[in-house]
DSSP file (Angstrom, degrees, kcal/mol; ACC not computed):
  #  RESIDUE AA STRUCTURE BP1 BP2  ACC     N-H-->O    O-->H-N    N-H-->O    O-->H-N    TCO  KAPPA ALPHA  PHI   PSI    X-CA   Y-CA   Z-CA
    1    1 A M     >        0   0    0      0, 0.0     4,-0.8     0, 0.0     0, 0.0   0.000 360.0 360.0 360.0 -27.4   90.4  252.8  104.7
    2    2 A I  H  >  +     0   0    0      1,-0.2     4,-2.4     2,-0.1     5,-0.2   0.869 360.0  63.7 -75.6 -35.9   86.9  254.2  105.1
    3    3 A K  H  > S+     0   0    0      1,-0.2     4,-2.4     2,-0.2     5,-0.2   0.909 101.2  47.0 -60.4 -48.6   88.1  257.7  106.2
    4    4 A P  H  > S+     0   0    0      0, 0.0     4,-2.2     0, 0.0    -1,-0.2   0.889 113.3  49.9 -63.9 -35.5   89.8  258.8  102.9
    5    5 A I  H  X S+     0   0    0     -4,-0.8     4,-2.3     2,-0.2    -2,-0.2   0.920 110.9  49.4 -66.2 -42.0   86.9  257.6  100.8
    6    6 A A  H  X S+     0   0    0     -4,-2.4     4,-2.0     1,-0.2    -1,-0.2   0.895 110.1  51.3 -63.5 -39.6   84.5  259.5  103.0
    7    7 A E  H  X S+     0   0    0     -4,-2.4     4,-2.0     1,-0.2    -1,-0.2   0.916 110.2  48.8 -63.5 -42.5   86.6  262.6  102.7
    8    8 A V  H  X S+     0   0    0     -4,-2.2     4,-2.5     1,-0.2    -2,-0.2   0.893 109.6  52.9 -64.2 -39.7   86.7  262.3   98.9
    9    9 A M  H  X S+     0   0    0     -4,-2.3     4,-2.3     2,-0.2    -1,-0.2   0.883 108.8  49.1 -64.9 -38.4   82.9  261.9   98.8
   10   10 A V  H  X S+     0   0    0     -4,-2.0     4,-2.4     2,-0.2    -1,-0.2   0.897 110.6  50.5 -68.3 -38.9   82.3  265.0  100.9
   11   11 A V  H  X S+     0   0    0     -4,-2.0     4,-2.5     2,-0.2    -2,-0.2   0.921 111.0  48.9 -63.1 -42.8   84.7  267.0   98.6
   12   12 A I  H  X S+     0   0    0     -4,-2.5     4,-2.8     1,-0.2    -2,-0.2   0.899 110.4  51.8 -62.5 -40.2   82.7  265.7   95.6
   13   13 A L  H  X S+     0   0    0     -4,-2.3     4,-2.4     2,-0.2    -2,-0.2   0.906 109.7  48.6 -62.5 -41.9   79.5  266.7   97.3
   14   14 A I  H  X S+     0   0    0     -4,-2.4     4,-2.4     2,-0.2     5,-0.2   0.933 114.1  45.9 -63.9 -45.4   80.8  270.2   97.9
   15   15 A I  H  X S+     0   0    0     -4,-2.5     4,-3.0     1,-0.2     5,-0.2   0.910 113.7  49.1 -64.0 -42.4   81.9  270.5   94.3
   16   16 A A  H  X S+     0   0    0     -4,-2.8     4,-2.7     2,-0.2     5,-0.2   0.877 111.2  50.0 -66.2 -37.2   78.6  269.1   93.0
   17   17 A T  H  X S+     0   0    0     -4,-2.4     4,-1.9    -5,-0.2    -2,-0.2   0.942 115.7  41.0 -66.3 -46.9   76.6  271.4   95.1
   18   18 A I  H  X S+     0   0    0     -4,-2.4     4,-0.8    -5,-0.2    -2,-0.2   0.932 118.6  46.8 -67.1 -44.9   78.5  274.5   94.1
   19   19 A G  H >< S+     0   0    0     -4,-3.0     3,-0.5    -5,-0.2     4,-0.5   0.910 113.4  48.1 -63.5 -43.1   78.6  273.4   90.4
   20   20 A G  H >< S+     0   0    0     -4,-2.7     3,-0.5    -5,-0.2    -1,-0.2   0.860 112.1  47.8 -67.9 -35.6   75.0  272.5   90.3
   21   21 A N  H 3< S+     0   0    0     -4,-1.9    -1,-0.2    -5,-0.2    -2,-0.2   0.563 113.4  48.0 -85.1  -6.9   73.7  275.7   91.8
   22   22 A H  T << S+     0   0    0     -4,-0.8    -1,-0.2    -3,-0.5    -2,-0.2   0.377  86.8 113.8-106.9   1.4   75.9  277.8   89.6
   23   23 A S    <   -     0   0    0     -3,-0.5    -3,-0.0    -4,-0.5     3,-0.0  -0.420  54.1-155.6 -72.9 148.3   74.8  276.0   86.4
   24   24 A K  S    S+     0   0    0     -2,-0.1     2,-0.3     5,-0.0    -1,-0.1   0.760  73.2  62.7 -94.4 -29.1   72.8  278.0   83.8
   25   25 A K  S  > S-     0   0    0      1,-0.1     4,-1.7     0, 0.0     3,-0.2  -0.760  76.2-133.8-103.2 146.1   71.1  275.1   82.1
   26   26 A E  H  > S+     0   0    0     -2,-0.3     4,-2.4     1,-0.2     5,-0.2   0.834 105.8  60.2 -65.2 -31.9   68.7  272.6   83.7
   27   27 A K  H  > S+     0   0    0      1,-0.2     4,-2.1     2,-0.2    -1,-0.2   0.906 105.8  47.3 -62.3 -41.1   70.5  269.7   82.1
   28   28 A H  H  > S+     0   0    0      2,-0.2     4,-2.4    -3,-0.2    -1,-0.2   0.868 109.6  53.2 -68.7 -35.8   73.7  270.6   83.8
   29   29 A V  H  X S+     0   0    0     -4,-1.7     4,-2.2     1,-0.2    -2,-0.2   0.922 109.6  49.0 -62.6 -42.6   71.8  271.0   87.1
   30   30 A A  H  X S+     0   0    0     -4,-2.4     4,-2.1     2,-0.2    -2,-0.2   0.876 109.8  51.8 -65.1 -37.5   70.4  267.5   86.7
   31   31 A D  H  X S+     0   0    0     -4,-2.1     4,-2.0     2,-0.2    -2,-0.2   0.930 111.4  46.1 -64.5 -45.0   73.9  266.1   85.9
   32   32 A W  H  X S+     0   0    0     -4,-2.4     4,-2.6     1,-0.2    -2,-0.2   0.869 109.9  55.3 -65.1 -35.8   75.4  267.7   89.1
   33   33 A L  H  X S+     0   0    0     -4,-2.2     4,-2.4     2,-0.2    -1,-0.2   0.906 106.8  50.5 -63.6 -40.9   72.4  266.4   91.0
   34   34 A G  H  X S+     0   0    0     -4,-2.1     4,-2.1     2,-0.2    -2,-0.2   0.912 111.4  47.7 -62.2 -42.9   73.1  262.8   89.8
   35   35 A I  H  X S+     0   0    0     -4,-2.0     4,-2.4     1,-0.2    -2,-0.2   0.912 112.1  50.1 -64.0 -42.0   76.8  263.1   90.8
   36   36 A A  H  X S+     0   0    0     -4,-2.6     4,-2.5     1,-0.2    -2,-0.2   0.894 109.7  50.8 -64.4 -39.9   75.8  264.5   94.2
   37   37 A R  H  X S+     0   0    0     -4,-2.4     4,-2.5     2,-0.2     5,-0.2   0.919 111.0  47.7 -64.8 -43.4   73.3  261.6   94.8
   38   38 A I  H  X S+     0   0    0     -4,-2.1     4,-1.9     2,-0.2    -2,-0.2   0.942 114.3  46.2 -62.8 -47.0   75.9  259.0   94.0
   39   39 A A  H  X S+     0   0    0     -4,-2.4     4,-2.2     1,-0.2    -2,-0.2   0.893 112.8  51.3 -62.9 -39.4   78.5  260.6   96.3
   40   40 A Y  H  X S+     0   0    0     -4,-2.5     4,-2.8     1,-0.2    -2,-0.2   0.933 109.5  48.1 -64.9 -45.3   75.9  261.0   99.0
   41   41 A F  H  X S+     0   0    0     -4,-2.5     4,-2.2     1,-0.2    -1,-0.2   0.831 110.6  51.7 -69.1 -30.0   74.8  257.4   98.9
   42   42 A I  H  X S+     0   0    0     -4,-1.9     4,-2.3    -5,-0.2    -1,-0.2   0.920 111.6  48.0 -66.3 -42.8   78.4  256.2   99.0
   43   43 A L  H  X S+     0   0    0     -4,-2.2     4,-2.0     2,-0.2    -2,-0.2   0.902 112.1  49.2 -62.8 -41.6   79.0  258.4  102.0
   44   44 A L  H  X S+     0   0    0     -4,-2.8     4,-2.1     2,-0.2    -1,-0.2   0.896 110.0  51.3 -65.5 -39.9   75.9  257.0  103.7
   45   45 A T  H  X S+     0   0    0     -4,-2.2     4,-2.3     2,-0.2    -2,-0.2   0.909 109.4  50.3 -62.8 -42.6   76.9  253.4  103.0
   46   46 A L  H  X S+     0   0    0     -4,-2.3     4,-2.2     1,-0.2    -1,-0.2   0.883 109.8  51.0 -62.6 -37.9   80.3  254.1  104.5
   47   47 A S  H  X S+     0   0    0     -4,-2.0     4,-2.1     2,-0.2    -1,-0.2   0.875 109.4  49.5 -68.2 -37.0   78.7  255.5  107.6
   48   48 A V  H  X S+     0   0    0     -4,-2.1     4,-2.4     2,-0.2    -2,-0.2   0.895 110.0  51.5 -67.8 -39.6   76.4  252.5  107.9
   49   49 A I  H  X S+     0   0    0     -4,-2.3     4,-2.5     1,-0.2    -2,-0.2   0.915 110.1  49.4 -61.3 -42.4   79.5  250.2  107.6
   50   50 A K  H  X S+     0   0    0     -4,-2.2     4,-1.9     1,-0.2    -2,-0.2   0.891 109.9  51.6 -63.6 -38.6   81.2  252.3  110.4
   51   51 A L  H  < S+     0   0    0     -4,-2.1    -2,-0.2     1,-0.2    -1,-0.2   0.909 111.9  46.3 -63.2 -42.3   78.0  251.9  112.5
   52   52 A I  H >< S+     0   0    0     -4,-2.4     3,-1.0     1,-0.2    -2,-0.2   0.904 113.8  47.2 -68.4 -41.8   78.0  248.1  112.1
   53   53 A T  H 3< S+     0   0    0     -4,-2.5    -1,-0.2     1,-0.2    -2,-0.2   0.814 121.9  35.5 -72.7 -28.3   81.7  247.7  112.8
   54   54 A N  T 3X S+     0   0    0     -4,-1.9     4,-1.7    -5,-0.2     3,-0.4  -0.009  83.4 136.8-108.7  28.6   81.7  249.9  115.9
   55   55 A Y  T <4 S+     0   0    0     -3,-1.0    -1,-0.1     1,-0.2    -2,-0.1   0.873  70.0  30.4 -52.6 -60.7   78.2  248.8  117.0
   56   56 A P  T  4 S+     0   0    0      0, 0.0     3,-0.3     0, 0.0    -1,-0.2   0.762 119.4  53.6 -76.8 -17.8   78.4  248.3  120.8
   57   57 A V  T  4 S+     0   0    0     -3,-0.4     2,-0.4     1,-0.2    -2,-0.2   0.976 123.3  11.5 -81.7 -57.0   81.1  250.9  121.5
   58   58 A V  S  X S+     0   0    0     -4,-1.7     4,-0.9     1,-0.2    -1,-0.2  -0.624  74.4 143.6-125.2  71.4   79.9  254.1  120.0
   59   59 A L  H  >  +     0   0    0     -2,-0.4     4,-2.2    -3,-0.3     5,-0.2   0.945  68.6  49.0 -77.8 -49.8   76.2  253.7  119.1
   60   60 A I  H  > S+     0   0    0      1,-0.2     4,-2.5     2,-0.2     5,-0.2   0.915 110.9  48.1 -64.3 -46.7   74.8  257.1  119.9
   61   61 A P  H  > S+     0   0    0      0, 0.0     4,-2.1     0, 0.0    -1,-0.2   0.892 112.9  50.0 -62.1 -36.3   77.3  259.3  118.0
   62   62 A N  H  X S+     0   0    0     -4,-0.9     4,-2.1     2,-0.2    -2,-0.2   0.891 111.0  48.1 -68.7 -37.8   77.1  257.1  114.9
   63   63 A I  H  X S+     0   0    0     -4,-2.2     4,-2.3     2,-0.2    -1,-0.2   0.906 111.7  50.1 -67.9 -40.6   73.3  257.3  114.9
   64   64 A L  H  X S+     0   0    0     -4,-2.5     4,-2.3     1,-0.2    -2,-0.2   0.887 109.4  52.5 -62.8 -37.9   73.5  261.1  115.4
   65   65 A W  H  X S+     0   0    0     -4,-2.1     4,-2.4     2,-0.2    -2,-0.2   0.914 109.0  49.1 -63.3 -43.5   75.9  261.2  112.5
   66   66 A L  H  X S+     0   0    0     -4,-2.1     4,-2.1     2,-0.2    -2,-0.2   0.904 110.8  50.0 -63.7 -40.7   73.5  259.2  110.3
   67   67 A L  H  X S+     0   0    0     -4,-2.3     4,-2.3     2,-0.2    -2,-0.2   0.898 109.6  51.6 -64.0 -39.7   70.7  261.5  111.2
   68   68 A Y  H  X S+     0   0    0     -4,-2.3     4,-2.5     1,-0.2    -2,-0.2   0.919 109.3  50.0 -61.7 -43.5   72.8  264.5  110.4
   69   69 A L  H  X S+     0   0    0     -4,-2.4     4,-2.2     1,-0.2    -2,-0.2   0.888 110.1  50.4 -63.2 -38.5   73.6  263.0  107.0
   70   70 A I  H  X S+     0   0    0     -4,-2.1     4,-2.3     2,-0.2    -1,-0.2   0.908 110.7  49.0 -66.6 -41.2   69.9  262.5  106.3
   71   71 A I  H  X S+     0   0    0     -4,-2.3     4,-2.2     2,-0.2    -2,-0.2   0.909 111.6  49.3 -64.1 -41.6   69.1  266.0  107.2
   72   72 A V  H  X S+     0   0    0     -4,-2.5     4,-2.6     1,-0.2    -2,-0.2   0.887 109.8  52.5 -64.0 -38.4   71.9  267.3  104.9
   73   73 A Y  H  X S+     0   0    0     -4,-2.2     4,-2.7     2,-0.2    -2,-0.2   0.919 108.9  48.9 -64.6 -43.1   70.6  265.1  102.1
   74   74 A I  H  X S+     0   0    0     -4,-2.3     4,-2.2     1,-0.2    -2,-0.2   0.921 113.5  47.3 -61.4 -43.3   67.1  266.5  102.5
   75   75 A Y  H  X S+     0   0    0     -4,-2.2     4,-1.9     2,-0.2    -2,-0.2   0.885 111.4  51.4 -64.8 -39.4   68.5  270.1  102.5
   76   76 A L  H  X S+     0   0    0     -4,-2.6     4,-2.2     2,-0.2    -2,-0.2   0.917 110.1  48.6 -63.9 -44.7   70.6  269.3   99.4
   77   77 A E  H  X S+     0   0    0     -4,-2.7     4,-2.4     1,-0.2    -2,-0.2   0.897 110.7  50.8 -63.5 -40.8   67.6  267.9   97.5
   78   78 A N  H  X S+     0   0    0     -4,-2.2     4,-2.5     2,-0.2    -1,-0.2   0.872 108.7  52.6 -65.0 -35.9   65.5  270.9   98.3
   79   79 A T  H  X S+     0   0    0     -4,-1.9     4,-1.9     2,-0.2    -2,-0.2   0.929 112.0  44.1 -64.7 -45.1   68.3  273.2   97.1
   80   80 A F  H  X S+     0   0    0     -4,-2.2     4,-2.1     2,-0.2    -2,-0.2   0.874 112.5  53.0 -68.3 -35.9   68.6  271.4   93.8
   81   81 A R  H  X S+     0   0    0     -4,-2.4     4,-2.2     1,-0.2     5,-0.2   0.931 109.8  48.4 -63.1 -44.6   64.7  271.3   93.5
   82   82 A L  H  X S+     0   0    0     -4,-2.5     4,-2.6     1,-0.2     6,-0.8   0.878 110.6  51.5 -63.3 -37.4   64.6  275.1   94.0
   83   83 A K  H  < S+     0   0    0     -4,-1.9    -1,-0.2     1,-0.2    -2,-0.2   0.884 111.5  47.1 -67.0 -37.8   67.4  275.6   91.5
   84   84 A R  H  < S+     0   0    0     -4,-2.1    -2,-0.2     1,-0.2    -1,-0.2   0.851 118.7  39.7 -73.5 -33.6   65.5  273.5   88.9
   85   85 A E  H  < S+     0   0    0     -4,-2.2    -2,-0.2    -5,-0.2    -3,-0.2   0.864 132.0   1.9 -84.5 -37.6   62.1  275.3   89.5
   86   86 A T  S  < S-     0   0    0     -4,-2.6     3,-0.1    -5,-0.2     0, 0.0  -0.325  98.9 -73.1-126.0-151.7   63.3  278.8   89.9
   87   87 A F  S    S-     0   0    0      1,-0.3    -4,-0.2    -2,-0.1    -3,-0.1   0.384  76.2-114.7 -94.0   4.3   66.7  280.5   89.7
   88   88 A G        -     0   0    0     -6,-0.8    -1,-0.3     1,-0.1    -8,-0.1  -0.158  21.4 -92.0  89.9 173.3   67.8  279.1   93.0
   89   89 A N     >  -     0   0    0    -10,-0.2     4,-2.1     1,-0.1     3,-0.3  -0.949  21.4-160.1-131.3 109.4   68.7  280.7   96.4
   90   90 A P  H  > S+     0   0    0      0, 0.0     4,-2.1     0, 0.0     5,-0.1   0.841  93.6  55.4 -60.7 -33.6   72.3  281.7   97.0
   91   91 A L  H  > S+     0   0    0      2,-0.2     4,-2.1     1,-0.2     5,-0.1   0.906 108.1  47.9 -65.4 -41.3   71.8  281.8  100.7
   92   92 A R  H  > S+     0   0    0     -3,-0.3     4,-2.4     2,-0.2    -1,-0.2   0.889 109.9  52.9 -66.6 -38.7   70.5  278.2  100.7
   93   93 A T  H  X S+     0   0    0     -4,-2.1     4,-2.3     1,-0.2    -2,-0.2   0.907 109.2  49.7 -61.2 -41.3   73.4  277.1   98.6
   94   94 A T  H  X S+     0   0    0     -4,-2.1     4,-2.4     2,-0.2    -2,-0.2   0.901 109.9  50.8 -64.1 -41.0   75.8  278.7  101.1
   95   95 A R  H  X S+     0   0    0     -4,-2.1     4,-2.5     2,-0.2    -2,-0.2   0.907 110.3  48.5 -64.8 -41.8   74.0  276.9  104.0
   96   96 A V  H  X S+     0   0    0     -4,-2.4     4,-2.3     2,-0.2    -1,-0.2   0.916 111.5  50.4 -64.0 -42.0   74.3  273.5  102.3
   97   97 A T  H  X S+     0   0    0     -4,-2.3     4,-2.2     1,-0.2    -2,-0.2   0.900 110.7  49.1 -63.0 -40.5   78.0  274.1  101.5
   98   98 A I  H  X S+     0   0    0     -4,-2.4     4,-2.3     2,-0.2    -1,-0.2   0.906 109.7  51.9 -64.8 -40.9   78.6  275.0  105.2
   99   99 A A  H  X S+     0   0    0     -4,-2.5     4,-1.9     1,-0.2    -2,-0.2   0.885 111.0  47.9 -62.4 -38.1   76.7  271.9  106.3
  100  100 A L  H  X S+     0   0    0     -4,-2.3     4,-2.1     2,-0.2    -1,-0.2   0.856 109.4  52.8 -71.1 -34.4   78.9  269.8  104.0
  101  101 A L  H  X S+     0   0    0     -4,-2.2     4,-2.3     2,-0.2    -2,-0.2   0.888 108.1  51.2 -66.7 -37.4   82.0  271.6  105.4
  102  102 A I  H  X S+     0   0    0     -4,-2.3     4,-2.5     2,-0.2    -2,-0.2   0.907 108.8  51.8 -62.8 -40.6   80.9  270.7  108.9
  103  103 A A  H  X S+     0   0    0     -4,-1.9     4,-2.3     1,-0.2    -2,-0.2   0.896 108.7  51.2 -61.5 -39.5   80.5  267.1  107.7
  104  104 A M  H  X S+     0   0    0     -4,-2.1     4,-2.5     2,-0.2    -2,-0.2   0.911 110.1  48.5 -64.3 -42.5   84.1  267.2  106.4
  105  105 A I  H  X S+     0   0    0     -4,-2.3     4,-2.4     2,-0.2     5,-0.3   0.911 111.2  50.3 -64.1 -41.6   85.4  268.5  109.7
  106  106 A V  H  X>S+     0   0    0     -4,-2.5     4,-3.0     1,-0.2     5,-0.7   0.902 111.1  49.2 -63.0 -41.0   83.6  265.8  111.6
  107  107 A I  H  X5S+     0   0    0     -4,-2.3     4,-1.1     3,-0.2    -2,-0.2   0.921 112.3  47.9 -64.7 -43.7   85.0  263.1  109.3
  108  108 A I  H  <5S+     0   0    0     -4,-2.5    -2,-0.2    -5,-0.2    -1,-0.2   0.905 123.0  32.7 -63.7 -40.9   88.5  264.4  109.6
  109  109 A V  H  <5S+     0   0    0     -4,-2.4    -2,-0.2    -5,-0.2    -3,-0.2   0.924 134.7  15.8 -84.5 -45.7   88.3  264.6  113.4
  110  110 A F  H  <5       0   0    0     -4,-3.0    -3,-0.2    -5,-0.3    -2,-0.1   0.598 360.0 360.0-111.2 -12.8   86.0  261.8  114.5
  111  111 A F     <<       0   0    0     -4,-1.1    -1,-0.1    -5,-0.7    -4,-0.1   0.517 360.0 360.0 -73.5 360.0   85.6  259.2  111.7
């Protein structure tokens, strides 16, 4: 039950990242950022639940997964900050999208 929700949250994150970084108005960027934050924290909560339920069996991969999600979140926030302050960086947007696609592949295969 956790896996489909996590997949949907990553898809929402990808859409919010692309939508927010292609928006022309700062208000729309802020709206996409809010959607991305909500989806991210739901994904992080699901990952913590998975860590708790599988605690003694697969501890190290779950901790590495949480660290990866935190790094992606920091990168996502920096991308939106750069978009709000300047005109954004298309290369950084592409990198965040690739990081989220890697997260989607990991969820499909290992979650």
